C-alpha positions, 0 to 999 in steps of 0.5 A: 361394677361388673358388666353383664351381657344378656342374650336371648332370641325371644324379645319378651324374655330379653326385655323382661329380664332387663327390666326385672332385675335391679342390676346395680343392687348386685354390683353389676350393670347391664352393658348390652343385649344380644338376640343370638349367639353370633351377636353376643360373641361380636359384642364380647370381642368388642367390649368383653363383659364380666358375666354373660346371661344366655339362653341355650337354644338360639339360632346361628350359635346356641348358648353352649357353642357361645360358651365354648367359643368364648372360653377359647378367647376369654376364659375368665368370663362367667356364664349363667345359662337359661334353659327349658325342661329336658335340656340338662344334657346341655347343662352337663356339657356346659359344666366342662367349661366351668359353667356352674349356674344353670337356671330353668325357664321361666325364671324369676328375679330371685334366682337370677339375683342369687346367681349374680350374687354368687358370681360376683362373690366369685369374681371378687374372690378371684380379684383378691387372689390375683391382686395378692399374687400380683402384689407378691410378684411385685414385692418379689421383683423388688427384693430380687436385687437385694437377694442376689446381692446377698447371695453374691456377698455370702458366696464370695465371703462365706466359706460355708456357702458353696457352689451347690448353694449358688446352683440352687439360685441359678434361676435368679441370676438369669445368666449362663453360669458357664459364660465368663465374668469379671469382678471389680472391687472398689476401695474408697481412699480416705474417711468413708461415710455410709453414702460413699459406697452407695454412690460408687455402686449407683455410678457404676450401675449407670456407667457399666451396662455389663453389670449383673450384680452389685453389692457392698462388703463393708467399705468395699463395693463389689461388682459382678459383670459379664466379661467383655471380649478382649476387643472390649477390654480397652472400653472397660478400662475407659468405663472404669476410669469414668466411674473414678472421675465421676466419683471424684468430681462429686466427692473429691475422693480417690477411688481404687478399682481392682479388676479380676481375671476372667472366669466362671461365676462359680469361681467368684470366691477365688476371683474376689480373694485375688482382687482383695489381694490386688488392692494391697498393691495399690500402694505402688499404683500410678495415678490411673487407680486401676489394678489388674492381675498383670500389675501384681507381681509375686514377691517373697518380701526379702530385702535381698531382692533390692540393692541400691548404693546410697552413695549413688544418690548422695554424691550428686546431692552433695555436689549440688547437681540437681539434674543428676540427683533427680536422675539417681532418685529416679533410679532408686524409686524405679528399682524399689517399685520394680522389686515390689517388696512388702509395704513395710519393707519398702518404707524401711528402704525409703526411711533409710535413704531419707536418713542418709540424705539428712546426714548431709543437712545442717543441724537445724534442717536435720531436726525439722526433717527428722519429724517427717519420718513418722509421717513417712511410715504412715503413708499409704501410697508409693507416690507419697514417698517419692514426693517426700524424697524428691522434696528433700533431694531438691532442697538439699541439692540446691542448698549445697549448690549455693554453698559450693558455687564459689568453691566449684569456680575455684576448683575448676579454675585450678583445673584450667590453670593445671591444664595450661601449665601441663599442656605439653604433657602427653600424660595429661588426663582427668585422672592425673589432675584429680588423683595426682594434683587435686586428690579428688574423685575423677568422676566427680571432678569431671562432672563438676568441670563439665557443669561449670565450663559446658564441655568435657575435660578431654574436649577442653584439653584438645580444643586448647591444644589446637588453639595453641597450635594456631597461635604457634603457626601464626607466630612462626610460619616455618614451625615444623608439624612434629615440633608442634605435636611434641610441644602440645602433648602429642608426643612423637605422633605428628600424624595423630596431631594432624588428624585432630587438627583437621577434625577441629579446624577442617583443614590440615596444619600444612594447609593452615600454614599456607593460608596464614602465609598468603594472608 
């Protein structure tokens, strides 16, 4: 029902029209009456009607003034003006405010009915138009996010879609194109279902307040966000880690996210290419799962960029020294990661080292381990390669340790016997024992000796010499210092012998002998 306000300063006309017209039959209701323009305007302000039927000549505020005043605050209200003969000048002025219905007094029900019918039709048409426009606006608002997604997708992935096209849609983005932005490109690791990119997109929209647009490109999720200040970069990394953690919690899958450099939105295509290229280096990532431009280094992919001696790792594995073997493996993987070769070249180096290690295994173990090589070739992370190598290194080293533990004891005992026998030889050294007596690698022998005895060869020899010196002084308190130095391998340098003795015992040989005599 449309509400009608009836205004006239003559009660008889006011009552007559009120009773005469069947308001409901025209889809209207008489919501109120007023005796002059001032009363009418007060009612309009309190409870705005849809239609006002008003006399023109009234005290205080005439009908034309009421139209003008109402038009300022409620321009949508329709007016029907009642007037006597000779007042057409008022009617002409009223038309300036959109008044199209002007009835001569006295009027009858049919003319008022005709005016009401025409006005209600106008109101209905206007409502239909407004509803249509509002519906279009709402539909447009709903589709804008999809349009923006498509525009971003086309701009970054379609070369025919240029900056001029992006400028055309500038108004949709509601963002200053001169302000810096960043792109985040997310890649889900593993078997991707249709819901997974959608989930990443929604999680990111919830956790990243700076997102301007988010879309999917195949199995990737692309996020465009306003670039935070440098002080907020740490916060961005925290938010990105939260996105990864949330997705992993719900789907038990890893998510790698490449963060682009900062740039203008018109540079988004180049930034997208850079992040796409960065994702190729996720192979080298640690557990953080985030790649920034600083993480990717240029590489010519040549094998000459990486050199590693296979024997550096093979020797401690062969000798059963787990700690040293793991240290050598860490050097190998660190240097290989630092080189950042192509993924294929990196795998080639790993497989080569893996095969070199397998040559030290027994036949049965070698056959079983060789079956892992195709699996190595298919691995998608550098960490996976590290784990495979580490498992093999630990296994082989432990096996060799168990096999050679008896042998090690025998070799070390042989060294101890040699030292005991040649303690007076001033040329006694690790190299002499290794090369001239045991025909072994001196470095290997030194490490083996330390592993079994807990001290370096040179320290052991010096400690034994001083111990024997104390035994000599206990047996013969009158023994000369130069004589002990010569018999214990210090040659003709008793001063050096005294220095070493004091360093080992805290007192000089003379003081030690006096102490022994006093006891």
